C-alpha positions in Angstrom: 44.5 113.4 13.8 44.2 111.9 17.3 47.2 110.5 19.1 47.8 108.2 22.0 51.1 108.1 23.8 52.6 105.0 25.5 52.6 105.2 29.2 53.8 101.8 30.3 55.2 98.5 29.0 52.6 95.9 28.6 52.7 92.7 30.7 54.2 89.6 29.4 52.0 87.4 27.3 51.3 84.1 29.1 49.6 81.0 27.9 47.5 78.5 30.0 47.4 74.9 29.0 44.8 72.6 30.5 45.3 68.9 30.6 42.3 66.7 31.0 43.0 63.3 32.6 40.7 60.6 33.9 40.8 58.6 37.1 41.8 55.0 37.2 39.2 52.4 36.2 38.8 48.7 36.3 38.3 47.9 32.6 40.4 48.2 29.5 37.5 50.0 27.7 37.4 52.7 30.5 41.2 53.1 30.3 40.9 53.7 26.6 38.1 56.2 27.0 40.1 58.1 29.7 43.1 58.2 27.4 41.1 59.6 24.6 39.9 62.3 26.9 43.4 63.7 27.3 43.5 67.1 25.5 45.7 67.1 22.4 47.8 70.2 21.7 45.8 72.6 19.6 47.1 73.3 16.1 49.0 76.6 15.8 47.0 79.4 14.2 48.4 80.6 10.9 49.4 84.3 11.3 50.0 86.1 8.0 52.4 89.1 8.4 53.3 91.5 5.6 56.4 93.5 6.4 58.8 96.0 4.8 61.4 94.1 2.7 64.3 95.6 4.6 63.1 93.5 7.6 63.3 90.1 5.9 66.4 88.8 7.7 65.3 89.7 11.2 61.7 88.6 10.6 62.5 85.2 9.0 65.7 84.2 10.8 65.1 85.5 14.3 61.5 86.5 15.0 59.7 83.7 13.1 61.0 80.7 15.2 60.6 82.6 18.5 57.2 84.0 17.9 55.9 80.7 16.8 56.8 79.3 20.2 55.8 82.4 22.2 52.4 82.9 20.8 51.6 79.4 19.5 51.2 80.6 15.9 52.4 79.5 12.5 54.2 82.7 11.3 53.7 83.2 7.6 55.6 86.2 6.5 56.1 88.1 3.2 58.5 91.0 2.7 58.6 93.5 -0.1 58.3 97.2 -0.7 55.8 98.6 1.7 53.8 100.4 -1.0 53.8 97.3 -3.1 52.4 95.2 -0.3 49.7 97.8 0.5 48.6 97.6 -3.1 48.3 93.8 -2.9 46.1 94.3 0.1 43.8 96.9 -1.4 43.6 95.0 -4.7 42.4 92.0 -2.6 45.3 89.8 -3.9 46.1 89.0 -0.3 44.5 89.3 3.1 47.1 89.3 5.8 46.6 89.8 9.6 49.4 92.3 10.3 51.1 94.9 8.2 54.5 96.5 9.1 55.5 99.5 7.0 58.7 101.4 6.6 56.7 104.6 6.5 53.4 105.9 8.0 52.8 107.6 4.7 52.0 104.1 3.3 49.4 103.5 6.0 47.7 106.9 5.5 47.9 107.1 1.7 47.6 103.4 0.6 45.6 101.6 3.3 43.4 104.0 5.4 40.3 105.9 4.3 37.3 105.0 2.2 39.2 105.3 -1.1 41.3 102.4 0.1 38.4 100.4 1.4 39.5 101.1 5.0 41.9 98.3 4.7 43.5 99.7 7.9 42.0 102.1 10.4 44.9 102.8 12.7 48.6 102.2 13.1 51.2 102.3 15.9 54.7 103.5 15.8 57.3 100.6 16.0 60.9 101.8 15.6 63.0 104.4 13.9 66.1 104.1 11.7 68.4 106.1 9.4 69.8 106.0 5.9 73.4 105.0 5.4 75.5 104.2 2.3 76.5 100.5 2.6 79.5 99.5 0.4 81.1 96.3 -0.6 84.6 95.4 0.7 85.1 93.7 -2.6 84.5 97.0 -4.5 87.5 98.3 -6.5 86.8 101.6 -4.8 86.5 100.1 -1.3 89.5 102.2 -0.3 87.8 105.4 -1.4 84.6 104.4 0.4 86.6 103.8 3.5 88.1 107.3 3.3 84.6 108.7 2.9 83.4 106.7 6.0 86.3 108.3 7.9 85.2 111.8 6.7 88.4 112.3 4.7 86.6 112.6 1.3 83.0 113.6 0.4 80.9 110.5 0.0 79.1 111.9 -3.0 82.5 112.4 -4.8 83.1 108.7 -4.5 79.6 107.9 -5.9 80.3 110.2 -8.9 83.5 108.3 -9.8 83.3 106.6 -13.2 82.4 103.0 -13.1 81.0 103.0 -9.6 77.9 100.7 -9.5 75.3 102.2 -7.2 71.9 100.7 -6.3 68.7 101.8 -4.7 65.1 100.7 -4.5 62.1 101.8 -6.6 60.5 104.9 -5.1 57.1 103.9 -6.4 57.2 100.6 -4.5 59.4 101.2 -1.5 59.6 104.1 1.1 63.4 103.7 1.1 63.4 104.5 -2.6 61.5 107.7 -1.8 63.8 108.5 1.1 66.8 108.1 -1.1 65.5 110.9 -3.3 64.6 113.0 -0.3 68.0 112.5 1.2 69.7 113.6 -2.0 67.5 116.8 -2.0 68.6 117.6 1.5 72.2 116.9 0.6 72.1 119.4 -2.2 71.4 122.2 0.3 73.6 120.8 3.1 76.7 120.5 0.8 75.8 123.4 -1.5 75.7 121.1 -4.5 72.6 122.1 -6.4 72.8 119.3 -9.0 73.7 116.5 -6.7 70.4 114.6 -7.0 70.5 114.4 -10.8 74.2 113.8 -11.0 74.1 110.8 -8.8 70.6 109.4 -9.3 69.7 110.4 -12.8 66.0 109.9 -13.3 63.7 108.9 -10.4 63.4 105.3 -11.7 66.8 105.0 -13.3 66.9 101.4 -14.5 70.7 101.2 -14.1 70.2 101.8 -10.3 66.8 100.6 -9.3 66.4 97.0 -8.2 64.2 94.9 -5.9 65.6 95.0 -2.3 66.6 91.3 -2.3 68.6 91.7 -5.5 70.5 94.7 -4.1 71.5 92.7 -1.0 72.8 89.8 -3.2 74.6 92.1 -5.6 76.2 94.1 -2.8 77.4 91.1 -0.7 78.7 89.4 -3.9 80.6 92.4 -5.0 78.5 93.0 -8.2 77.4 96.3 -6.7 79.8 98.8 -5.2 77.4 100.7 -2.9 73.7 100.9 -2.1 71.4 103.1 0.0 70.4 101.1 3.1 68.9 101.4 6.5 71.5 101.2 9.3 70.0 98.0 10.6 70.4 96.4 7.1 74.1 97.2 6.9 74.6 95.7 10.4 72.7 92.6 9.4 74.7 92.1 6.2 78.0 92.7 8.0 79.2 95.2 5.4 80.9 98.5 6.1 78.9 101.7 5.7 79.1 105.4 5.6 77.2 107.3 8.3 75.5 110.3 6.9 75.0 113.6 8.8 71.8 113.8 10.9 70.7 116.8 8.7 70.2 114.5 5.7 69.9 110.9 7.0 66.3 111.2 8.0 67.1 109.6 11.3 66.6 112.4 13.8 63.0 113.1 14.9 64.2 116.5 16.3 64.9 117.6 12.7 61.4 116.8 11.4 60.7 120.4 10.4 64.0 120.6 8.4 63.3 117.3 6.6 59.8 118.5 5.7 61.4 121.2 3.5 61.9 118.7 0.7 59.3 116.6 -1.0 58.8 114.2 -3.9 55.9 113.6 -6.2 55.7 110.4 -8.4 56.0 111.0 -12.1 52.6 110.6 -13.8 50.8 111.8 -10.7 50.3 110.6 -7.2 50.4 111.9 -3.7 53.3 114.1 -2.8 55.5 112.8 0.1 57.3 115.2 2.3 60.6 114.5 4.0 60.1 113.0 7.5 62.0 111.0 10.0 62.2 107.3 9.1 59.5 105.5 11.1 58.4 101.9 11.0 54.8 101.2 11.9 52.6 98.2 12.6 48.8 97.6 12.5 46.2 94.9 12.6 44.4 95.0 9.3 40.6 95.6 9.3 39.8 92.3 7.8 42.4 90.3 9.6 41.5 86.6 9.6 42.9 86.1 13.1 42.5 89.4 14.9 43.2 88.1 18.4 46.5 86.5 17.4 47.3 89.6 15.3 46.9 91.9 18.3 49.1 89.6 20.4 51.7 89.8 17.7 51.6 93.7 17.8 52.1 93.6 21.6 55.0 91.1 21.1 56.7 93.5 18.6 56.1 96.7 20.5 56.7 95.8 24.2 57.7 92.1 24.1 60.6 90.0 23.0 60.1 91.1 19.4 60.9 94.7 20.4 64.1 93.6 22.0 65.1 91.7 18.9 64.6 94.8 16.7 66.8 96.9 19.0 69.5 94.3 18.9 69.2 94.2 15.1 70.1 97.9 14.8 66.8 99.7 15.0 66.3 102.7 17.3 63.4 102.7 19.9 60.6 105.3 19.7 57.7 106.1 21.9 54.7 104.0 21.0 51.8 106.1 19.7 48.6 105.2 18.0 47.2 107.2 15.0 44.0 107.1 13.1 40.6 105.8 14.4 41.5 105.1 18.0 38.1 103.4 18.6 39.3 100.6 16.3 42.5 99.8 18.3 42.0 96.4 19.8 41.1 96.5 23.5 44.1 94.3 24.3 46.5 96.9 23.0 45.0 100.0 24.6 47.0 99.4 27.8 50.1 100.4 25.8 49.0 104.0 25.6 47.4 106.8 27.5 44.9 109.4 26.4 46.3 112.9 25.8 
């Protein structure tokens, strides 16, 4: 697979507004005509962006109002599990301009290639993150979770305590759900606990634990859930305490990619096997984007513009921008972000 590496930050996106005015005239009719000639502001272009559900807060509360003004668009976002959104696109239930995934595996397996109708032909790296265990300060076991966060007791022992309500997302719909399983597999080896995954998670889609992302947030912050697997940026957004996991298992260190790849998960009932890999958020302009020019401007905004700064402030970690896939399909306006290697 070909790769492009970022060599420079793109220039700022500027807009040019042209006002058309007339000269003074001697008749009321001519004054009216000149007034009508003044250019009215153009209507913002609707920009449909599908994004990983874990980004809902930052996309809707922070980026939406700023990008509307910066790019003169009407941001129309939808957040859910990345795989779920990809299936909506390939099933032609939706036709967004931009897709932001919490895993490049979704781009490759669910959007790219003839079998997926070439819904996407390329993607760019956007940011990295890591898994943490977010817990509710309202939990009856909050004291035990705090001790685990301080490294005084093993976090998995707290999750194994009777009555602890633990939540995660669906691995068939959301990369974070897959990463939860992969993290537990890594933890089995790291802590020498061979049955850790089954003890804590039960089945892959354990209905007592698996919930939509938005439900997990509400249940955790209200105290109905004791702890959930979250991205670090989410825990920071929710203003809840969290347990930092070792780099060897949190899928947050690109230098440990080879170690992460030693574990894998295959969906029950068949499906493509996913190997452990560093958590990586990606972004692309979809092949049939209704507004490709504005979509490309949005990608630039998110990778080298104000949007990138917002993501970093939100708790994401920067990563070199690289393009993968059919490099000929990358919009010309974005190619300045990278260099050929």
